[in-house]
N, C-alpha and C positions, 0 to 999 in steps of 0.2 A: 113518764118525763124524764125530757132527755138530761145528760151531763150537765150539761151549760145551761136550763134552765133551772135544776134544780142549786145549781152553786148559785144564781143571780139571787134565788129567792135566800137561801141561805145568807147569803150578802147584804138582802133587803132587813133579815128579819135581825139582823145585828146590827143593822142601824137603828133600828126604831124600836129595840127592845128596852126598855123603862130603864136598865141595869148598866146598859152601854154606856160610858164614861161619857161628857159630852165635850172632852174634846178629841174621841175617836169620833166620834159623829162628827166635828168642824171636818176633823182629815181627811174621812171619806166623801164633805161634802164637797170638799177644795181638789179632791182629786178627782170626782164629776163631773166639774165646772172646770177643771181644766181640757177633758175631751172636749165638753160642750163649746164652749165660747173658742173663737176660728183666731184667736191669738197663739203665737206656737213658737218655738224656740228655734226649728226649726218649720218652715213652711210647708201646708201638706203640700202642695203645688210640684216637687220635687219627687219625683215617685218614687219610693219604698222609703224615704228618708225621714222623710215628714211622717209619716205612720209608725215608724220607727221609733220615733220619739215618744209621740205619746204614748206606746206600746210599755216600753221602757218607763215613763215615768208613773202612769197609771199602775201599772204593776206594784214598782218602790212603795208608792203610796195604801195601795192595797197592804203591801204587806206589813208594810210599817204600824198600819190600824188596828189590822189585827195579833202584832205581836200588844199591843195592849188593849185588848179586849178581854176582861177576865174569863179565869178558864171556866167557872162555871154556867158564865151564859155560852159560851163557846161550846157546852157538853149538851147544854138543853138544846138549844136551836140546832142541833147537828143531831139530836135524837128525833126532832120535831121534822127537817126538813127527810132528812135521810134513812128514817126508821131505826136508830143503832146498828149502822152497817160499823 
């Protein structure tokens, strides 16, 4: 499995884990909606800049959410996805 797909599976499993706090799930859903909803801070029609704000904001949201996930949840999901690497 490619590294990208493994990472995507990792985030998916964290999102749907029963021990992941509800506010972390809310943060991740807001991040996903920001990417999917066509309203942006910078329009995507502006070449490069419109995509950069999406990348920056979504990266920030994922990083924030991952800092709030309990360590035991992250370790369990990491072992499941990456096989104890």
